[in-house]
C-alpha positions as CSV (number, residue, x, y, z in Angstrom):
1,M,2.4,-26.9,-13.9
2,K,2.0,-24.5,-16.7
3,Q,-1.7,-24.5,-16.4
4,I,-1.8,-23.5,-12.7
5,Q,0.9,-21.0,-13.1
6,R,-1.0,-19.4,-15.9
7,I,-4.3,-19.1,-14.0
8,R,-2.6,-17.8,-10.9
9,R,-0.6,-15.1,-12.8
10,Q,-3.7,-14.0,-14.7
11,L,-5.7,-13.7,-11.5
12,H,-2.8,-11.8,-9.9
13,Q,-3.2,-9.1,-12.5
14,I,-6.8,-8.4,-11.7
15,P,-7.0,-8.0,-7.9
16,E,-10.3,-6.8,-6.6
17,L,-11.6,-5.8,-3.1
18,D,-14.1,-7.1,-0.7
19,K,-17.2,-8.3,-2.4
20,Q,-16.8,-6.1,-5.7
21,L,-15.2,-8.7,-7.7
22,P,-16.6,-8.6,-11.3
23,K,-13.5,-9.5,-13.3
24,T,-12.5,-12.3,-10.9
25,I,-15.9,-13.8,-10.9
26,A,-16.1,-13.7,-14.7
27,Y,-12.7,-15.4,-15.0
28,I,-13.8,-18.2,-12.5
29,K,-17.2,-18.7,-14.3
30,Q,-15.4,-18.9,-17.6
31,I,-13.3,-21.8,-16.6
32,L,-16.1,-23.6,-14.6
33,S,-18.6,-23.2,-17.4
34,S,-16.8,-25.7,-19.6
35,L,-16.7,-28.2,-16.8
36,N,-19.2,-31.0,-15.7
37,C,-20.6,-29.0,-12.7
38,T,-23.4,-26.8,-11.7
39,V,-22.2,-23.2,-11.2
40,F,-24.2,-20.8,-9.0
41,Q,-23.7,-17.8,-6.6
42,P,-25.0,-18.3,-3.1
43,I,-24.3,-14.6,-2.4
44,P,-23.2,-11.6,-4.4
45,G,-19.4,-11.8,-4.9
46,A,-19.2,-15.6,-4.5
47,V,-19.1,-18.5,-6.9
48,C,-19.9,-22.2,-6.2
49,A,-19.4,-25.4,-8.4
50,Y,-21.2,-28.6,-7.5
51,F,-19.9,-31.8,-9.0
52,D,-22.5,-34.4,-8.5
53,F,-21.2,-38.0,-8.4
54,H,-24.5,-39.3,-7.1
55,K,-23.1,-40.2,-3.7
56,T,-24.6,-39.9,-0.2
57,T,-21.7,-37.8,1.2
58,T,-20.3,-34.4,0.0
59,L,-17.0,-32.8,0.6
60,A,-16.6,-29.0,0.2
61,F,-13.4,-27.1,-0.6
62,R,-12.9,-23.3,-0.2
63,S,-10.8,-20.6,-1.7
64,D,-11.0,-16.9,-0.8
65,M,-11.0,-14.4,-3.6
66,D,-10.5,-10.8,-2.5
67,A,-7.2,-8.9,-2.7
68,L,-5.8,-6.0,-0.5
69,A,-5.7,-2.2,-0.9
70,I,-1.9,-2.3,-1.5
71,Q,0.1,-0.8,-4.3
72,E,2.3,-3.6,-5.7
73,Q,6.1,-3.0,-5.9
74,N,7.1,-6.1,-7.7
75,D,8.7,-5.7,-11.1
76,I,7.2,-8.7,-12.8
77,S,5.4,-9.5,-16.0
78,Y,2.2,-10.4,-14.3
79,R,2.1,-7.4,-11.8
80,S,-1.2,-6.0,-10.7
81,T,-2.9,-3.9,-13.4
82,H,-5.3,-2.4,-10.8
83,K,-3.8,0.7,-9.1
84,G,-3.8,0.4,-5.4
85,Q,-4.9,-3.2,-5.3
86,M,-2.8,-6.4,-5.0
87,H,-3.1,-10.0,-4.2
88,A,-0.7,-9.6,-1.3
89,C,-2.1,-12.5,0.7
90,G,-2.0,-15.4,-1.9
91,H,-5.7,-15.6,-2.6
92,D,-4.8,-15.8,-6.3
93,A,-2.9,-18.9,-5.5
94,H,-5.8,-20.4,-3.6
95,M,-8.1,-19.8,-6.5
96,A,-5.6,-21.3,-9.0
97,I,-5.4,-24.4,-6.9
98,L,-9.2,-24.8,-6.6
99,L,-9.7,-24.1,-10.4
100,T,-7.1,-26.7,-11.3
101,F,-8.7,-29.1,-8.8
102,A,-12.1,-28.5,-10.5
103,K,-10.4,-29.5,-13.9
104,H,-9.3,-32.7,-12.1
105,L,-13.0,-33.4,-11.0
106,H,-14.2,-32.8,-14.5
107,A,-11.7,-35.4,-15.9
108,I,-12.6,-38.2,-13.5
109,S,-15.7,-40.6,-14.0
110,D,-16.2,-41.4,-10.4
111,C,-15.5,-40.2,-7.0
112,K,-16.2,-41.5,-3.4
113,H,-18.0,-38.2,-2.6
114,N,-19.9,-35.3,-4.2
115,V,-17.8,-32.2,-4.3
116,L,-18.8,-28.6,-3.7
117,L,-16.2,-25.9,-4.5
118,I,-16.6,-22.5,-2.7
119,F,-15.0,-19.3,-4.1
120,Q,-15.6,-16.8,-1.3
121,P,-15.2,-13.0,-1.2
122,A,-14.4,-10.6,1.7
123,E,-12.1,-12.7,3.7
124,E,-9.9,-9.6,4.3
125,T,-12.8,-7.3,5.3
126,T,-16.2,-8.3,6.7
127,G,-15.8,-12.1,6.7
128,G,-17.7,-13.5,3.6
129,A,-17.6,-16.9,5.2
130,K,-20.3,-16.0,7.7
131,D,-22.5,-14.7,4.8
132,I,-22.2,-18.0,3.0
133,V,-22.9,-20.0,6.2
134,D,-26.1,-17.9,6.7
135,T,-27.5,-19.0,3.3
136,G,-27.9,-22.7,4.5
137,L,-25.6,-23.8,1.7
138,F,-24.1,-26.6,3.8
139,S,-27.3,-28.3,4.7
140,R,-28.8,-27.8,1.4
141,Y,-25.9,-29.7,-0.3
142,H,-25.5,-32.2,2.7
143,V,-21.9,-31.3,3.2
144,N,-20.1,-33.6,5.6
145,A,-16.7,-32.0,5.6
146,L,-15.0,-28.8,4.5
147,F,-11.2,-28.2,3.6
148,A,-9.1,-25.2,2.8
149,L,-5.4,-24.2,2.8
150,H,-3.4,-21.0,2.9
151,V,0.0,-20.3,1.4
152,I,2.5,-19.4,4.2
153,P,6.0,-17.8,3.8
154,K,9.1,-19.0,5.8
155,Q,8.1,-22.6,5.4
156,K,9.6,-25.1,3.1
157,K,8.2,-25.0,-0.5
158,G,5.4,-27.5,-0.9
159,L,5.2,-28.4,2.8
160,I,1.7,-29.2,3.9
161,A,1.2,-28.4,7.7
162,S,-1.6,-28.3,10.2
163,K,-2.7,-29.4,13.7
164,S,-5.7,-30.7,15.6
165,G,-7.8,-28.4,17.6
166,Y,-7.0,-24.7,17.7
167,L,-5.1,-23.4,14.7
168,M,-5.8,-19.7,14.8
169,A,-7.1,-17.2,17.3
170,K,-10.4,-15.5,18.1
171,S,-10.0,-11.7,17.6
172,A,-11.7,-8.5,18.8
173,Q,-11.0,-4.8,18.1
174,I,-10.6,-2.7,21.3
175,T,-11.8,0.9,21.0
176,L,-11.4,3.3,24.1
177,K,-12.7,6.9,24.1
178,I,-11.5,8.9,27.1
179,K,-13.1,12.3,27.7
180,G,-11.2,14.8,30.0
181,R,-11.0,18.5,30.6
182,S,-8.4,20.8,29.0
183,A,-6.3,23.3,30.9
184,H,-3.1,25.2,30.3
185,V,-0.2,23.1,31.5
186,A,0.7,25.9,33.9
187,H,-2.5,25.2,35.7
188,F,-2.8,21.5,35.0
189,H,-4.5,20.8,38.2
190,E,-7.6,22.4,36.8
191,G,-7.8,20.0,34.0
192,K,-8.6,16.2,33.7
193,D,-5.7,14.7,31.8
194,A,-7.1,12.3,29.2
195,L,-3.7,11.5,27.8
196,Y,-2.2,10.5,31.2
197,A,-5.4,8.4,31.8
198,A,-4.8,6.6,28.7
199,L,-1.1,5.9,29.5
200,C,-2.2,4.4,32.8
201,F,-4.8,2.3,31.2
202,V,-2.2,0.8,28.7
203,Q,0.4,0.3,31.3
204,R,-2.0,-1.6,33.6
205,I,-3.7,-3.7,31.1
206,Y,-0.3,-4.7,29.6
207,A,0.7,-5.8,33.1
208,I,-2.4,-7.9,33.5
209,S,-1.8,-9.5,30.0
210,E,1.8,-10.4,31.0
211,Q,0.6,-12.0,34.1
212,Y,-2.0,-14.1,32.3
213,K,-0.5,-17.7,31.8
214,K,-3.6,-19.8,31.1
215,E,-3.1,-19.7,27.4
216,A,-1.2,-17.9,24.7
217,H,-2.9,-14.5,23.7
218,L,-2.2,-11.1,22.5
219,L,-3.4,-7.7,23.7
220,K,-1.8,-4.6,22.0
221,F,-2.7,-1.2,21.2
222,G,-1.7,0.4,17.8
223,V,-3.4,3.7,17.8
224,C,-3.3,6.7,20.2
225,N,-4.7,10.0,19.2
226,S,-4.8,12.8,21.8
227,G,-4.8,16.5,22.5
228,Q,-4.4,19.5,20.2
229,V,-1.4,21.5,21.4
230,C,1.7,20.9,23.4
231,N,1.1,23.3,26.2
232,A,-2.4,22.2,27.2
233,I,-3.8,19.2,29.0
234,S,-5.5,16.8,26.7
235,D,-9.2,16.7,26.9
236,H,-9.6,13.6,24.8
237,T,-7.8,10.4,23.7
238,L,-8.7,7.6,21.4
239,L,-7.1,4.3,21.9
240,K,-7.5,1.3,19.4
241,G,-6.1,-2.1,19.8
242,T,-6.5,-5.8,19.2
243,L,-7.2,-8.7,21.6
244,R,-6.6,-12.2,20.3
245,V,-7.3,-15.4,22.3
246,Y,-8.2,-18.9,21.6
247,S,-10.9,-19.8,24.1
248,D,-14.1,-18.0,25.1
249,D,-12.9,-18.2,28.8
250,S,-9.9,-16.1,28.0
251,F,-12.0,-13.7,25.9
252,H,-14.3,-13.2,28.9
253,Y,-11.5,-12.9,31.3
254,F,-10.0,-10.0,29.3
255,H,-13.4,-8.4,28.6
256,D,-14.0,-8.2,32.4
257,R,-10.6,-6.9,33.2
258,L,-10.8,-4.1,30.5
259,N,-14.2,-3.0,32.0
260,E,-12.9,-3.2,35.6
261,L,-9.9,-1.1,34.6
262,C,-12.0,1.5,32.9
263,E,-14.2,1.8,36.0
264,Q,-11.2,2.1,38.3
265,L,-9.3,4.7,36.2
266,Q,-12.5,6.7,35.7
267,K,-12.7,7.2,39.4
268,E,-9.0,8.0,39.8
269,S,-8.7,10.4,36.9
270,G,-12.2,11.9,36.8
271,C,-12.2,11.4,33.1
272,E,-15.0,9.7,31.3
273,F,-14.3,6.2,29.7
274,Q,-16.2,4.7,26.9
275,L,-15.1,1.2,26.0
276,S,-16.2,-1.0,23.1
277,L,-15.2,-4.4,21.9
278,S,-16.1,-5.2,18.3
279,E,-15.6,-9.0,17.9
280,G,-13.9,-10.2,14.9
281,Y,-13.5,-13.8,13.6
282,P,-14.1,-16.8,16.0
283,A,-11.1,-19.1,16.7
284,L,-10.4,-21.5,13.9
285,V,-10.6,-25.0,15.3
286,N,-9.8,-28.1,13.2
287,D,-12.0,-31.1,13.8
288,N,-10.0,-33.7,15.7
289,E,-11.5,-36.8,13.8
290,L,-11.0,-35.0,10.4
291,F,-7.4,-34.2,11.4
292,E,-6.6,-37.8,12.2
293,K,-8.1,-39.0,9.0
294,S,-6.3,-36.4,6.9
295,K,-3.0,-37.4,8.6
296,E,-3.5,-41.0,7.5
297,L,-4.0,-39.8,3.9
298,L,-1.4,-37.1,3.8
299,K,1.7,-39.2,4.8
300,D,4.1,-36.1,4.5
301,M,2.0,-33.7,6.5
302,N,3.9,-31.8,9.0
303,V,2.1,-31.8,12.4
304,L,2.3,-28.4,14.2
305,T,2.8,-28.1,17.9
306,K,1.3,-24.7,18.5
307,A,-1.4,-22.4,17.2
308,D,-1.0,-19.1,15.4
309,L,-2.3,-15.7,16.7
310,L,-3.5,-15.0,13.1
311,T,-7.2,-15.0,12.3
312,E,-9.2,-16.4,9.5
313,D,-12.9,-16.2,8.6
314,F,-12.8,-19.8,7.7
315,A,-13.6,-20.3,11.5
316,Y,-17.3,-19.5,10.8
317,Y,-17.6,-22.6,8.7
318,G,-16.4,-24.8,11.6
319,K,-19.4,-23.7,13.7
320,V,-21.8,-25.6,11.1
321,V,-19.7,-28.3,9.6
322,K,-16.6,-30.4,10.3
323,S,-13.7,-28.4,8.9
324,M,-9.9,-28.7,8.4
325,F,-7.4,-26.0,7.5
326,F,-3.9,-26.4,6.1
327,Y,-0.8,-24.4,5.5
328,L,1.1,-24.6,2.2
329,G,4.7,-23.7,2.5
330,I,6.1,-21.2,-0.3
331,G,9.6,-20.7,1.0
332,D,11.7,-17.7,2.2
333,V,9.8,-14.9,0.6
334,S,8.4,-11.5,1.6
335,P,5.7,-11.6,4.3
336,L,1.9,-11.8,3.7
337,H,0.3,-8.4,3.2
338,S,3.6,-6.8,2.0
339,D,3.8,-4.8,-1.2
340,T,6.6,-7.2,-2.5
341,F,4.9,-10.5,-1.8
342,D,5.4,-13.0,-4.5
343,F,6.6,-16.7,-4.7
344,D,7.5,-19.6,-6.9
345,D,4.3,-21.0,-8.5
346,S,5.6,-24.5,-8.7
347,C,4.7,-25.2,-5.1
348,L,0.9,-24.8,-6.0
349,T,0.8,-28.2,-7.4
350,K,1.2,-29.6,-4.0
351,G,-2.0,-28.0,-3.0
352,V,-3.9,-29.5,-5.9
353,S,-2.4,-33.1,-5.1
354,T,-3.4,-32.7,-1.4
355,F,-7.0,-31.9,-2.4
356,I,-7.0,-34.8,-4.7
357,Q,-5.8,-37.2,-1.9
358,L,-8.5,-35.9,0.5
359,L,-11.1,-37.2,-2.0
360,D,-10.4,-40.7,-0.5
361,I,-11.2,-39.6,3.1
362,E,-13.7,-41.8,4.9
363,I,-16.7,-39.8,6.1
364,T,-19.6,-41.2,8.2
């Protein structure tokens, strides 16, 4: 317990962003260098450790590494020493679990599988998982299955939970630029009201979203910038929002509705509509067979009944290798991504024991 707590708290003090993780990398390498494994960097910002037990199958386990651009408000002895940066999403915990697991692998003389540990950057930004997939790492090391977990507030401390199939959503960022024509409000009929066109767009697409019952989804706008002065018709509006769905069918449905609505309102308002959807992470889908085998080994695993509308770049791995993602409960604490996020380190030992149990999984 003291070992994993020390690792997590030391990492908590040196949060770094995106792929620029020199202190974090040095810390991880220092621990791994004393263990019986091959340490290498598949991409800048990432660290891998390969434990060769001379078996025909390989299991991989992943931890994310990057922090968030948040100023920590916790008054604790292990508070972040990097101004404006904080491990507010638990990646320090994930690294501590994987490093403690690495020490277990070093201590054992035999294992049913070879083991590849992946410390991955840029989960919070550009999706470092995709960069690692693109290296061909999984085929090169003949990986048969991949596992990861994420600490989650508002769940019982030490509770391991997951489900088969969809666990998290596919995401896309919506950007809509509307170009109108300004006019004095006293002569509003001479203008083309970009603000009113945007309001109509939001109202109508929200109505379409509310009527869609095929699967759970989310379509919301969080940014609206428009106009310059209060007594003139706005000649421009910028809308930014998020679409989250599970299936490709639902994504294509909303993609088509968004484009149709733009065409419709462009004709009605006389404004020019420019729509773009920047795809984020794919849906995270747990392999059904891997889920059933994991459930057999993890007797106390809580089986979830519905997926989240959260997103995770771990989803990229599932495109090339059977994968399984778990939640680890950390109790009633501040939400993820908040400036007061912190939790009781003692529950992290459950993450290590879960990974140890998964070493006995039967893989064909």
